[in-house]
C-alpha positions as CSV (number, residue, x, y, z in Angstrom):
1,M,0.1,0.0,0.4
2,F,1.7,3.9,-0.8
3,C,0.5,6.4,0.8
4,S,-1.1,9.1,-1.5
5,K,0.6,12.3,0.5
6,C,4.3,11.1,-0.3
7,G,4.3,7.8,-1.9
8,A,6.0,6.0,0.6
9,E,5.3,2.2,0.6
10,N,3.6,1.3,3.8
11,Q,2.5,-2.3,5.2
12,A,-1.0,-3.8,4.5
13,E,-2.4,-3.2,8.1
14,A,-0.3,0.2,8.8
15,S,-2.6,2.8,9.9
16,Y,0.1,5.4,9.9
17,C,2.6,6.1,6.7
18,H,6.1,5.3,8.5
19,K,7.8,8.3,5.7
20,C,5.2,11.0,6.8
21,G,2.8,9.8,9.6
22,A,-0.2,10.5,7.2
23,S,-3.2,8.4,8.2
24,L,-3.6,5.7,6.2
25,S,-6.9,5.2,7.1
26,I,-8.1,8.9,6.2
27,V,-5.9,9.3,3.4
28,E,-6.7,8.0,0.0
29,V,-4.3,5.2,-0.3
30,Q,-2.7,4.1,-4.0
31,Q,-2.7,0.4,-4.5
32,S,-0.4,-0.2,-7.2
33,N,1.5,3.3,-8.6
34,P,3.3,5.3,-5.9
35,I,4.4,7.8,-8.4
36,S,0.6,8.5,-9.4
37,A,-0.1,8.9,-5.6
38,V,2.5,11.8,-5.4
39,A,1.5,13.3,-8.5
40,S,-2.1,13.6,-7.3
41,S,-1.5,14.6,-3.7
42,Q,0.6,17.4,-5.3
43,S,-2.2,18.8,-7.4
44,D,-4.6,18.3,-5.4
45,A,-2.4,20.5,-2.6
46,I,-3.7,23.6,-1.0
47,W,-1.9,26.7,0.4
48,N,-2.6,26.8,4.6
49,P,-6.5,28.8,4.1
50,N,-5.3,30.6,7.6
51,A,-1.8,31.3,6.7
52,T,-3.2,33.0,3.6
53,A,-5.5,35.5,5.4
54,N,-2.5,36.0,7.8
55,W,-0.2,36.8,5.1
56,S,-2.7,39.8,3.5
57,L,-2.1,41.6,6.4
58,I,1.3,42.3,5.6
59,F,0.7,41.7,1.6
60,T,-3.3,43.0,1.6
61,P,-6.2,41.1,0.1
62,A,-5.2,40.7,-3.0
63,F,-2.7,38.5,-1.8
64,G,-5.3,36.4,0.3
65,S,-8.3,36.7,-1.9
66,Y,-6.4,35.8,-4.9
67,L,-4.5,32.2,-3.2
68,Q,-7.7,31.6,-1.5
69,M,-9.4,31.8,-5.3
70,L,-6.8,29.3,-6.0
71,N,-7.7,27.1,-3.7
72,W,-11.3,26.8,-3.4
73,K,-11.1,25.6,-7.3
74,T,-8.7,23.0,-6.5
75,L,-11.3,22.1,-3.6
76,G,-14.1,21.7,-6.2
77,Q,-16.3,25.1,-5.1
78,P,-16.5,27.3,-8.2
79,D,-18.9,29.5,-6.5
80,K,-16.6,30.3,-4.0
81,A,-13.3,30.5,-6.3
82,A,-15.8,33.4,-8.3
83,S,-16.5,35.0,-5.0
84,S,-12.6,35.1,-4.4
85,Q,-12.1,36.4,-7.9
86,N,-14.2,39.3,-7.3
87,W,-12.4,40.0,-3.9
88,F,-9.0,40.1,-5.3
89,Y,-10.3,42.8,-8.4
90,A,-12.0,44.8,-5.6
91,S,-8.7,44.4,-3.7
92,L,-6.8,46.0,-6.9
93,A,-9.2,48.4,-7.4
94,I,-8.4,49.8,-3.4
95,L,-4.6,49.7,-4.8
96,A,-5.4,52.2,-7.5
97,V,-7.8,54.5,-4.9
98,Y,-4.7,54.8,-2.7
99,I,-2.6,56.6,-6.1
100,L,-5.3,58.5,-6.7
101,M,-6.0,59.5,-3.6
102,G,-2.4,60.4,-3.4
103,I,-2.1,62.2,-6.5
104,F,-5.7,63.5,-6.0
105,M,-5.5,65.3,-2.9
106,S,-3.7,68.4,-1.9
107,D,-3.0,67.2,1.6
108,S,-0.5,64.5,1.3
109,K,-0.8,63.4,5.0
110,A,-4.6,63.2,5.1
111,A,-4.0,61.5,2.0
112,D,-2.2,58.8,3.6
113,G,-4.4,58.8,6.7
114,A,-7.3,58.5,4.6
115,A,-5.8,55.4,2.7
116,R,-4.2,53.9,5.8
117,G,-8.1,54.1,7.2
118,L,-9.9,52.7,4.3
119,G,-7.0,50.2,4.0
120,F,-7.5,49.1,7.4
121,L,-11.6,48.8,6.7
122,Y,-11.4,46.8,3.7
123,L,-9.2,44.3,5.2
124,L,-11.6,43.9,8.5
125,V,-14.5,43.6,6.2
126,W,-12.7,41.2,4.0
127,Y,-11.1,38.9,7.0
128,F,-14.0,38.9,8.8
129,S,-16.5,38.2,6.0
130,V,-14.6,35.8,3.6
131,G,-11.0,35.7,4.6
132,R,-11.3,33.1,7.5
133,S,-14.3,30.8,6.3
134,Q,-11.9,28.7,3.8
135,G,-10.0,27.7,7.0
136,K,-12.9,26.7,8.7
137,F,-14.6,24.7,5.6
138,V,-11.2,22.9,5.2
139,K,-10.9,22.4,9.1
140,E,-14.5,20.8,8.6
141,K,-13.3,18.9,6.1
142,F,-10.2,17.6,6.0
143,G,-8.9,18.4,9.9
144,S,-5.3,19.2,9.8
145,N,-4.6,16.1,7.4
146,Y,-4.5,17.5,3.5
147,P,-2.2,17.9,1.1
148,K,-0.6,21.6,1.7
149,K,1.4,23.7,-1.1
150,P,5.2,25.7,0.0
151,W,5.1,29.0,0.7
152,G,8.3,30.4,-1.1
153,K,7.2,31.1,-4.4
154,A,3.9,32.7,-3.2
155,L,6.0,34.8,-0.9
156,L,8.6,35.8,-3.4
157,I,5.5,36.5,-5.6
158,G,3.8,38.8,-2.8
159,I,7.4,40.6,-2.1
160,A,7.7,40.9,-6.0
161,A,4.2,42.7,-6.0
162,I,4.5,45.3,-3.4
163,I,7.8,46.0,-4.8
164,G,6.0,46.7,-8.2
165,Y,3.2,48.0,-6.8
166,F,5.9,51.3,-4.8
167,I,7.7,51.4,-7.9
168,F,4.5,52.4,-9.9
169,A,2.9,54.3,-7.4
170,V,6.2,56.2,-7.1
171,V,6.6,56.8,-11.2
172,V,2.8,57.8,-11.5
173,G,3.7,60.5,-8.6
174,L,6.6,61.5,-10.8
175,I,5.5,61.6,-13.7
176,L,1.7,64.3,-13.1
177,G,4.1,66.1,-10.5
178,A,6.1,66.8,-13.3
179,A,3.7,67.3,-15.8
180,S,1.7,70.0,-13.2
């Protein structure tokens, strides 16, 4: 019997995988092909939904809603994936509003305060209305035993996106500042 999480071969009477510790009674096991078990496990992997919500504190709800959209698709929940996609687009719109506030508000301190207040309010609304719901769904359906995607690539993309956003905002500010 092969573990569907890591592909390790286990004894037929084993309850847990000797290599990764996954429960063989809860996790689907592959009787013949360990390679397909690992491939299936990796394609069904999701990012930890609680972590996606928490990383949004740093990377904005755009980051969390996008990753949760991908998770919902993997979990076979197209309606919830569509909702997360709408939150992602709304988050991008909010980021554009921040730039516009900085451009069109004459008092930069007021613009900064308004952008921070709006951002904090939006984060709270997103987090408590949908950000945490995926964590509850996954916990009820799988407990803590589900295939997880690694965070390295996602976090690097999040960091690059934040840097790109700030560079874009500065360039737009410089162009419009030079034009006036």
